[in-house]
C-alpha positions as CSV (number, residue, x, y, z in Angstrom):
1,M,0.0,0.0,0.0
2,K,1.3,3.4,-0.9
3,T,1.7,6.2,1.6
4,K,0.0,9.5,0.7
5,A,2.0,12.7,0.8
6,V,0.8,16.2,0.1
7,F,3.2,18.8,-1.3
8,Y,1.9,22.3,-0.6
9,H,3.4,25.2,-2.6
10,A,2.8,28.6,-4.0
11,G,4.3,28.3,-7.5
12,C,7.3,30.5,-6.6
13,P,10.8,29.6,-7.9
14,V,11.8,28.1,-4.5
15,C,8.6,26.0,-4.6
16,V,9.2,24.9,-8.2
17,E,12.8,23.8,-7.4
18,A,11.6,21.9,-4.3
19,E,8.9,20.2,-6.4
20,Q,11.5,19.1,-9.0
21,Q,13.8,17.8,-6.3
22,L,11.0,16.0,-4.4
23,A,9.9,14.2,-7.6
24,A,13.4,12.8,-7.9
25,C,13.6,11.7,-4.3
26,L,10.3,10.0,-3.5
27,D,9.9,6.5,-4.8
28,P,6.6,6.5,-6.8
29,S,6.1,2.8,-5.9
30,R,5.9,3.7,-2.2
31,Y,4.3,7.2,-2.3
32,T,1.4,8.9,-3.9
33,V,2.1,12.6,-3.9
34,E,-0.7,15.2,-4.3
35,H,0.6,18.6,-5.4
36,V,-1.4,21.5,-4.1
37,H,-0.8,25.0,-5.4
38,L,-2.2,27.2,-2.6
39,G,-2.1,30.3,-4.8
40,N,-4.7,28.6,-7.0
41,A,-6.5,26.6,-4.3
42,K,-7.0,29.1,-1.6
43,D,-9.8,26.9,-0.2
44,R,-7.1,24.5,0.9
45,V,-5.0,26.9,3.0
46,R,-6.9,26.0,6.2
47,E,-6.2,22.3,5.4
48,A,-2.5,23.0,5.1
49,E,-2.6,25.1,8.3
50,A,-4.4,22.3,10.2
51,A,-1.7,19.9,9.0
52,G,1.0,22.1,10.6
53,V,2.2,23.9,7.5
54,K,3.7,27.3,8.4
55,S,5.4,28.2,5.1
56,V,5.7,26.7,1.6
57,P,7.1,24.7,0.1
58,A,6.2,22.0,2.6
59,L,5.5,18.3,2.5
60,V,3.0,16.6,4.8
61,L,3.9,13.0,5.2
62,N,2.4,10.6,7.8
63,G,0.6,13.5,9.5
64,K,3.8,15.6,9.9
65,A,4.7,18.8,8.1
66,F,8.2,19.0,6.8
67,H,9.2,22.5,5.7
68,I,11.5,22.8,2.7
69,N,13.5,26.0,2.4
70,H,11.3,29.1,2.6
71,G,9.3,30.5,-0.2
72,A,6.3,32.2,1.5
73,D,4.6,32.2,4.8
74,L,1.2,30.5,4.9
75,S,-0.3,33.8,6.3
76,A,0.7,35.5,3.0
77,L,-1.5,33.0,1.1
78,K,-4.6,33.7,3.2
79,A,-4.9,37.3,1.8
């Protein structure tokens, strides 16, 4: 059974680079990764926040948020 991961991002250059690196690192036979562009899916900002995301890019895996570099604070995406 595959583990679900959610990659939250805002489409900025930092996020795009992290997304490319992430794709190269996670084994697709073990993980299903959902990519959520919070700039386009503002209705999912609360979901990201509830998962512990403070800034993007971030990966939520097994219920834990892992912050990758720093592209934008989640609060900036709420506006």
